[in-house]
N, C-alpha and C positions, 0 to 999 in steps of 0.2 A: 901148245902155243896157239892163240887165236889168230884168225885171219886179220891182216892189216889192210886198211883201205884209206885212200886220200879222198876226202869229200870236197869237191870244188864248190865254190859259192853258188854257182848256177844250179847245181844239183840240190842245194839246200833251200832254194827259193820257195817252192810251194810249202806252206806250213805243215800240212799233213805228212808230206814226205820227210821234211826235216825232223818232225816229231818222231816219226817211225824210225828213221835212221839213228837218231841220237838215243832213243829208248832201247833199241836193240844193242847199241854200243854199251849202254849202262849195264846190260846183262852179261857183258864181257864175251859175247859171241864173236865180236870182232873189235879191233882197236881202231878208233877213228883218228885220223890226222886231217888237218886242213891248212890252207894257206890263207892268212889274213888278207881280206880284200884290200885294205889300206896299204899293204906292202906291195901290191901289184899295180896300184894306180900310178900313173905318170904324173910328175910334178908340173909338166908343161900344160899350159892352158890352150884351148883351141878357140879360134875366132869364127863366128858364124859367117863372116864375109869371105872366108878362104876355103871353099868346098874341097878342092884337091888336098889341101893340107889336113883337113879334118879326116878325110878318108884314109890318108896315110897314117895319121895319128891313131885312128881307131884300129887299123890293121896292125900297126906296131904294138898297140896296147893288147890286142887279142893274142898276137904271137908271144909277147912277153909273158902274158898270163898263162898261156899254154905251157911255155917252158918252165915257169915257176911251179905249176902243178906237177909237171913231169919231174922236176928236180926234187920236189917234196916226196913224190912216190919213190924215187930212187933212194933218197936219203933215209926214208923210213922203211925201206925194203918191203913196200906195200905189194900185195898181190892183186889189188883192184883199185881202180880210179872211178869215182862216181861223179859224173858231170851233169 
């Protein structure tokens, strides 16, 4: 059974790293799982005139995203998380 890893969208940002991670997954050395970035985005919009609300909104988004990635890791029984 190959290693299972959850790939966070931040870890897939640099093209060479994304290419390497996905090509290695194609060879079945590990099974790649990831959380769709659109599923972790908040539907709330932020206004540039309300700085404290933006900060709370960004913190809440970051925390929500972290928990989504953690939930994906637990659900997939992943041994690694790449962020």
